[in-house]
KEVO-744863 format. One record per residue (C-alpha): residue in one letter; z, y, x. Coordinates in steps of 0.1 Angstrom, whole numbers, padded with zeros to 4 digits, always signed. Each point is the difference from the previous one (the first is absolute). Example, Ala and Ser with C-alpha at 12.3 -4.5 7.8 and 13.67 -1.06 7.14 Angstrom:
! KEVO-744863
a+0078-0045+0123
s-0007+0034+0014
! end
This chain:
! KEVO-744863
m+0686-0019-0767
s+0007-0027+0026
e+0018-0033+0004
e+0032+0019+0007
d-0003+0016-0034
y-0004-0035-0016
r+0031-0011+0019
a+0019+0031-0012
v-0009-0007-0036
y+0009-0037+0003
q+0034+0007+0017
r+0008+0026-0027
s-0006-0026-0027
l+0025-0023+0016
h+0026+0026+0010
d-0003+0022-0031
p-0014-0021-0028
e+0017+0022-0026
g-0018+0031+0012
f-0033-0017+0008
w-0005-0018-0033
l+0013+0029-0021
e-0027+0021+0017
a-0026-0027-0007
a+0011-0001-0036
r-0013+0036-0006
a-0035-0014-0002
v+0010-0018-0032
d+0005+0016-0035
w+0035-0009-0013
d+0014+0003-0035
q+0033+0004+0018
e-0002+0008+0037
p+0021-0020+0024
s+0030+0017+0016
r+0005-0029+0024
a-0022-0026+0015
l+0020-0031+0006
d+0028-0018-0019
g+0018-0028+0018
a-0013+0004+0035
s+0025-0024+0013
a-0005-0026-0028
l-0024-0029+0001
i-0016+0013-0032
s-0006+0037-0001
k-0018+0024-0023
w-0023+0030+0008
f+0003+0033-0019
p+0028-0013-0022
d+0005+0031-0021
a-0037+0008-0006
r-0023-0008-0029
i-0038-0004+0001
n-0030-0016-0017
t-0025-0016+0024
s-0029+0000-0025
f+0004+0038-0005
n-0001+0005+0037
a-0031-0022+0003
l-0019+0017-0029
d+0013+0028-0021
r+0010+0023+0028
h-0035+0001+0014
v-0014+0009-0034
l+0026+0027-0004
a-0010+0013+0035
g-0036+0005-0013
r-0016-0030+0016
g-0005-0021-0032
g-0037-0001+0006
q+0002-0016+0034
d-0006-0038+0003
a+0032-0019+0001
l-0014-0035-0002
i-0034-0015+0009
y-0007-0035-0013
d-0027-0017+0020
s-0008-0036-0011
a-0024-0017+0023
m+0004-0030-0023
l-0014+0019-0030
g-0021+0026+0018
i+0018+0029-0017
q+0019+0031+0011
r+0023+0022-0022
h+0018+0032+0009
y+0032+0010-0017
s+0013+0036+0004
y+0036+0008+0003
a-0001+0014-0036
e-0017-0031-0014
l+0022-0025+0019
t+0031+0019-0012
d-0011-0002-0036
l-0008-0038+0002
v+0034-0007+0017
a+0019+0021-0026
r-0017-0018-0028
f+0006-0034+0014
a+0036+0009+0005
s+0001+0007-0037
v-0015-0035-0006
l+0027-0016+0021
r+0027+0019-0018
s-0013-0012-0033
h+0006-0035+0012
g+0036+0008+0009
v-0002+0010+0036
d+0028+0024+0009
k+0015+0014+0032
g+0010-0028+0023
d-0020-0027-0018
r-0024-0021+0020
v-0037-0003-0005
v-0019-0029+0017
i-0036+0010+0009
y-0023-0029+0007
m-0033+0017+0006
p-0032+0001+0021
m-0012+0030+0020
i-0009+0022-0030
p+0011+0035-0009
e+0022-0013-0028
t+0022-0016+0026
v+0008+0034+0015
i+0004+0015-0034
a+0025-0027-0010
m+0020+0006+0031
l+0002+0037-0004
a+0007-0002-0037
t+0029-0023+0006
a+0014+0024+0025
r-0006+0029-0024
l+0026-0016-0024
g+0025-0006+0027
a-0007-0037-0003
v-0004-0025+0029
h-0034-0016+0006
s-0005-0033+0018
v-0036-0006+0010
v-0009-0036+0005
f-0032-0006+0020
g-0028-0009-0024
g-0010-0036+0005
f+0034-0014+0008
a+0005-0033-0017
a+0020-0003-0032
a+0031-0014+0017
e+0002+0029+0024
l-0005+0025-0028
a+0027-0018-0020
s+0026+0002+0028
r-0005+0038+0001
i+0001+0003-0038
a+0032-0020+0000
d+0016+0021+0027
a-0011+0034-0013
q+0004-0007-0037
p-0026+0025-0011
a-0001+0018-0033
v-0038-0001+0001
v-0027-0018+0020
v-0033+0019+0007
t-0030-0020+0010
a-0038-0002-0002
s-0026-0026-0010
g-0005-0009+0037
g-0010+0008+0035
l-0032-0002+0019
e-0008-0019+0032
p-0034-0001+0017
s-0006-0036-0012
r+0021-0002-0032
r+0020+0016-0028
i+0037-0007-0002
e+0013-0002-0036
y+0035+0016-0002
l+0010-0005-0036
p+0006-0038+0002
a+0021+0006+0031
v+0021+0027-0018
a+0005-0023-0030
e+0012-0029+0022
a+0022+0023+0021
l+0017+0014-0031
r+0006-0036-0012
l+0014-0011+0034
a+0023+0031+0000
d+0011-0006-0035
a-0012+0035-0009
g-0026-0007-0026
s+0011+0028-0023
t-0007+0027+0027
p-0026+0025-0012
v-0033-0003+0020
i-0026+0028+0002
v-0035-0010+0012
k-0028+0021+0015
v-0031-0019-0011
r-0028-0004+0025
d-0034-0012-0008
g-0011-0035+0011
f+0033-0019-0005
e+0006-0027-0025
a+0035+0007-0011
a+0007+0031-0022
a+0031+0015-0015
g+0005+0004-0038
g-0025-0026-0012
s+0011-0017-0032
g+0012-0035+0008
s+0000+0007+0037
p+0030-0008+0022
y+0000+0037+0008
e-0002+0011-0036
s+0032+0022+0002
w-0010+0016+0033
r-0011+0036-0002
d-0033+0015+0011
w+0003+0029+0025
d-0029+0021-0014
t+0011-0004-0036
e+0036+0010+0009
m-0012+0030+0019
l-0021+0014-0029
e+0029+0016-0019
a+0025+0004+0028
g+0012+0035+0006
p+0013+0011+0034
a+0035-0009+0012
d+0020+0025+0021
p+0013-0010+0034
v+0037-0013-0001
p+0022+0012+0028
v+0021-0027+0017
a+0025+0000+0028
a-0016+0000+0034
s+0017-0033+0008
d-0013-0017-0032
p-0026-0027+0007
l-0037+0009-0002
y-0013-0035+0005
v+0008-0036+0010
l-0025-0017+0022
y+0004-0036+0008
t-0006-0011+0036
s-0029-0023+0005
g+0004-0036+0011
t+0036-0004-0012
t+0016-0033-0006
g+0026-0006-0028
a+0008+0031-0020
p-0023+0029+0009
k+0015+0029+0019
g-0006+0032-0020
v-0001+0031+0024
v+0015+0030-0019
r-0015+0034+0007
d+0017+0032-0012
n-0016+0032-0014
g+0012+0029+0021
g+0001-0016+0034
h-0034-0016-0006
a-0017+0033-0010
t+0016+0019+0029
a-0009-0026+0026
l-0036-0004-0012
m-0006+0037-0001
w+0013+0002+0036
t-0024-0027+0011
m-0031+0015-0018
t+0004+0032+0019
n+0014-0011+0033
l-0012-0036+0006
y-0034-0001-0018
d-0009+0037+0001
i-0011+0000-0036
h+0003+0031-0021
p-0010+0012-0036
g-0036-0007-0006
d-0005-0025+0029
v-0014-0034-0009
m+0020-0030+0012
w-0011-0036-0005
t+0025-0028+0005
a-0020-0032-0001
s+0027-0022-0013
d+0012-0012-0034
v+0025+0017-0023
g+0019-0033-0002
w+0011+0004+0036
v+0024+0027+0014
v-0029+0017+0018
g-0017+0005-0033
h+0032+0013-0016
s+0006+0025+0027
y-0035+0012+0010
i-0024-0009-0028
v+0022+0013-0027
y+0031+0021+0009
g-0006+0016+0034
p-0034+0016-0006
l+0009+0012-0035
l+0033+0014+0010
a-0018+0020+0027
g-0027+0013-0024
a-0027-0019+0018
t-0028-0022-0014
t+0005-0038+0002
v-0027-0027-0002
l+0006-0032-0019
y-0025-0026+0013
e-0008-0032-0018
g-0018-0021+0026
k+0001-0016+0034
p-0007+0011+0035
v-0029-0024+0002
g-0021-0017-0027
t+0001+0028-0026
p-0028+0002+0009
d+0000+0000+0038
a+0020+0011+0031
g-0008+0036-0007
a+0021+0002-0031
f+0029+0019+0016
w-0024+0025+0016
r-0018+0006-0033
v+0033+0009-0017
v+0009+0024+0028
s-0034+0016-0002
d-0002+0002-0038
h+0034+0016-0005
r+0004+0020+0032
v+0031-0019+0010
r+0020+0018+0027
v+0026-0027+0008
l-0006-0038-0004
f+0029-0023+0001
t-0007-0037+0001
a+0012-0033+0015
p-0012-0013+0034
t-0011-0031-0019
a-0026+0020-0019
l-0013+0015+0032
r-0003-0034+0016
a-0018-0013-0030
i-0026+0028+0003
r-0003-0004+0037
k-0006-0038-0003
v-0029+0006-0024
d-0014+0031+0016
p+0013+0001+0037
e-0023+0029+0010
a+0008+0020-0032
a-0037+0003-0009
e+0010+0007-0037
l+0018+0031+0011
a-0032+0018+0008
k-0009+0001-0037
y+0028+0024-0009
d+0013+0034+0007
m+0035-0005+0015
s+0005+0036+0010
s+0029+0006-0024
l+0022-0027+0017
t+0026+0013+0024
t+0024-0029+0004
l+0002-0038-0005
f+0035-0013-0006
a+0008-0037+0002
a+0031-0020-0011
g+0009-0034-0016
e-0008-0022+0030
r+0002+0007+0037
l-0030+0020+0012
d-0014-0018+0030
s-0014+0021+0028
d-0035-0014-0004
t-0002+0010-0036
y+0016+0033+0008
h-0026+0008+0026
w-0029-0012-0021
a+0010+0021-0030
g+0005+0031+0022
r-0034-0005+0016
v-0021-0005-0031
l+0018+0026-0021
n+0007+0026+0027
v+0033+0010-0015
p+0036-0007+0010
v+0012-0034-0010
v+0037+0002-0008
d+0021-0031-0003
h+0033+0003-0019
w+0026-0026-0009
w+0021-0003-0032
q+0012-0025-0026
t+0002-0005-0037
e+0037+0007+0003
t-0004+0033+0018
g-0027+0015-0023
w-0015+0021+0028
a-0006-0002+0038
i+0029-0009+0023
c-0023+0009+0029
g-0030+0022+0001
n-0019+0028+0017
p+0008+0033-0018
r-0036+0014-0003
g+0012+0029-0021
l+0028+0011+0023
e-0024-0003+0030
p-0020-0030+0011
l+0018-0019+0028
p-0018-0022+0026
i-0009-0034-0015
k+0007-0032+0019
a-0020-0031-0011
g+0023-0026-0014
s+0028+0024-0009
p+0007+0017-0033
s+0014+0029+0022
f+0034+0014-0008
p+0028-0004-0026
m-0003+0023-0029
p+0028+0024-0010
g+0031-0017-0014
f-0008-0034+0015
d+0025-0006+0028
l-0019-0028+0017
r+0017-0023+0026
i-0011-0031+0018
v+0029-0025+0003
d+0006-0035+0012
g+0015-0028-0021
r+0035+0014+0004
g-0010+0035-0011
d+0001+0016+0034
r-0028+0024+0010
v-0025-0015+0025
p-0016+0018+0029
t-0032+0020-0004
g-0030-0022-0001
t+0020-0031-0010
e-0009-0017-0033
g+0027-0005-0026
n+0009+0004-0037
i-0011+0033-0016
v+0029+0014-0020
l+0005+0033-0018
g+0033+0019-0001
l+0016+0008-0033
p-0004+0019-0022
l-0037-0005-0004
p-0019+0032-0008
p-0011+0011-0035
g-0027-0020-0017
t+0011-0034+0014
l+0015-0027-0022
m+0032+0008-0017
t+0009-0037-0006
l-0015-0031-0016
w-0004+0000-0038
g+0032-0014-0015
s+0017-0011+0032
d+0016+0023+0025
e+0015-0030+0016
r-0033-0016+0006
y-0013+0032+0015
i+0029+0001+0025
s-0003-0036+0009
s-0038+0001+0004
y-0002+0032+0021
l+0033+0013+0012
n+0022-0029+0011
a-0018-0012+0031
f+0007+0031+0021
p+0029+0020-0015
g-0009+0037-0004
y-0037-0007+0001
y-0028-0010-0024
t-0018-0031+0014
t-0038+0003-0001
g-0006-0036+0009
d-0026+0012+0026
s+0002-0002+0038
g-0013+0025+0024
y+0008+0024+0029
v-0001+0036+0009
d-0018+0011+0032
e+0010+0026+0026
d-0017+0027-0021
g+0018-0008-0032
y-0029-0017-0017
v+0009-0029-0022
f-0019-0033+0001
v+0005-0024-0029
m-0009-0035+0011
g+0006-0019-0033
r+0026-0017-0021
t+0030-0013+0020
d-0010-0035-0009
d-0033+0005+0017
v+0018+0000+0034
i-0005-0034+0016
n+0020-0017+0028
v-0022-0016+0026
a+0021-0018+0026
g+0029+0024-0005
h-0023+0031+0001
r+0000+0021-0032
l-0036+0012-0007
s-0014+0020-0028
t-0030-0015-0018
g-0010+0035-0008
a-0004+0008+0037
i-0022-0030+0005
e-0021+0010-0030
q-0005+0034+0014
v-0015-0015+0032
l-0022-0025-0019
a-0013+0027-0024
q-0016+0018+0030
h-0025-0028+0006
p-0034+0013-0012
a-0006-0032-0021
v+0033+0002-0020
a+0000+0016-0034
e+0036-0009-0007
c+0026-0025+0011
a+0034-0014-0008
v+0024-0016+0026
i+0028-0022-0011
g+0026-0020+0019
l-0003-0038-0003
a+0028-0024+0006
d-0002-0016+0035
v+0023-0028+0012
l-0001+0013+0036
k+0000+0037-0003
g+0015+0006-0034
q-0030+0019-0013
r-0035+0007+0012
a-0024+0027-0012
s-0031-0010-0020
a-0027+0025-0010
y-0023-0001-0030
i-0031+0021+0005
v-0026+0014-0024
l-0032+0010+0017
k-0020+0031-0006
s-0033-0005-0020
g-0029-0009+0022
v+0020-0010+0030
h-0012-0030+0019
i+0026-0016+0023
t+0013-0035+0004
e+0036-0007-0009
e+0005-0014+0035
q-0012+0031+0017
l+0019+0023-0024
v+0033-0019+0007
k-0006+0002+0037
e-0005+0038-0001
l+0030+0005-0024
v+0023-0020+0023
t-0011+0021+0029
m+0007+0032-0019
v+0035-0010-0010
r+0008-0010+0035
e-0012+0033+0013
h+0018+0022-0026
i+0032-0020-0008
g+0002-0024+0029
p+0002-0038+0006
v+0034+0001-0018
a-0018+0000-0033
d-0015-0034+0008
f-0028+0008-0024
k-0026-0028-0002
q-0009-0006-0036
a-0024+0019-0023
v-0021-0012-0030
v-0029+0017-0017
v+0004+0002-0038
d-0020+0015-0028
s+0028+0022-0014
l+0037+0005+0001
p+0024-0002-0030
k+0012+0035-0011
t+0019+0016-0027
r-0019+0024-0023
s+0015+0029+0019
g-0016-0014+0033
k+0030-0017+0017
i-0009-0032+0018
l+0022-0029-0011
r+0012-0011+0034
k+0032-0015-0013
t-0019-0023-0024
m-0024-0010+0027
r+0029-0008+0023
q+0017-0021-0026
i-0031-0020-0007
a-0007-0005+0037
d+0035-0013+0007
g-0001-0024-0030
h+0026+0018-0020
e+0001+0006-0037
y-0017+0032-0010
t-0008+0021-0030
v-0032+0020-0003
p+0012+0035-0008
s-0011+0014-0034
t-0014+0030+0018
i-0027-0019+0018
e-0035+0014-0002
d-0019-0033+0000
a+0019-0033-0002
s-0031-0019+0011
v+0004+0013+0035
i+0033-0020+0003
d-0018-0031-0012
s-0027+0004+0027
l+0026+0006+0027
l+0021-0031-0008
p-0019-0025+0021
i-0002+0025+0029
l+0037+0010-0001
r+0011-0036-0002
m-0023-0012+0027
p+0020-0018+0028
r+0001+0022+0031
! end
């Protein structure tokens, strides 16, 4: 197959979405098969497979057991924090999920009810998600470790029938107690009577069910499971919601992205085969958290729908115990495809720039490294490809889309990779680059990235409880299109380049410049581990670019020399128009727990504006250390 074949597949998805997605839907087991793919193609809110019925949990579990593969590993739990590994076969995982579904039902959970899951990276989190889906209920996973106020806002919006949690989560230097946060969240949300089920973990102070305890009425997971019989899967309409996932870093009322059952299963099955080249029995490790969309799609649902083996990792890329942690997991479990964030790769490279730890492990099983979540700079791309000696495939997507907007379809046939590009739009994503008026811009010109309606299966249906908010947030800016909020361009070969959020475009003396483009240049310097460029207010030129640089471990260079070399590089690659003169070396950059650098917050601080530290921040102390630097007169 060649690039022409990809283009033929892509064009068919746009010109014959009905036929394309009905054919893709054959990879899924339906209780009632779809006779048509799309309802409301001309409407702002449309539904996929409107006359079909399905159960996602059955598709992820039971059907593989029925096909004779019950003894195959479905889930491998690897806790670098505890030093343990556990394997769950498809038969065993199906039994645990069916029994916990019965537990949920005993507490009143029925089809369409919500279950809030506030859990760390343990197998019970996956079990709770799949058990909720088994009942035709709707799960809303909240990233473990969110503060009580953030959890409360999600509980208030989702109004769950049950909350499922655990004693706490583990970090390299501390234990995070969850139960006090859950209790406070229920109080803040005025939901104190909501049943709570707790998976008890050793080493935490708070415990459920203790006489006189504030958690006395809460139920113990293991006790509840003792006498639970299996619950059968409940068929639901394909367009019924599978989950609500609240977008990170929201202000005001949280935005709950709604994912359906039928379109989601169909789209993820297509990606497993055609994008990731993962098949039954293959091992896929997505080094993310189940609290994020990447974890939903490719720790839990995608691999299990495909009959593959998924790895659930409780640990960090460095420090648990060293920079070889990822390579150990690949070696131990014979991982075929690794999917992680560029931030994780940069963290490993910073500590171990020559990848000395890699030599300790057998990496022969690894065929492909996928990256998403933050722009993959060309320097990190080349480093990872060199040390791992496998293709490094960038791809781009959002919480709202649920799967890749752009990627390189390794299962169709690998296409040439261009550093800095997530390659091509995936089927169903009618990607355009437009100016502020909505007119298409010439090839190679940066503009707003928009997606023609209808969006393909598996993307958001709406926002929980508010179609109007969905339309105003995503569909009003450019009529007929979904607004991604990202800027970028398409080159002469059709490759897409995503340069960053549209508010990361700065105006220097009337010239619009992408901070992402400047970052790509700076990241090529051999001393730079990672960097962030923001636009600072300037009385003469409107804005000026300022860079914040984290150096690689063991690098010795003066800041004066570094700035001189960086300025030269930007002039050579972007030109004098960038007027780049300013760079500061810092110890670390503020990031969300999913790896996104908080450029907007940095810019607000530097310009002296009011700012709120997002609840998703990984380490709030990084902001504190940057305050005097960002506010320094320049």
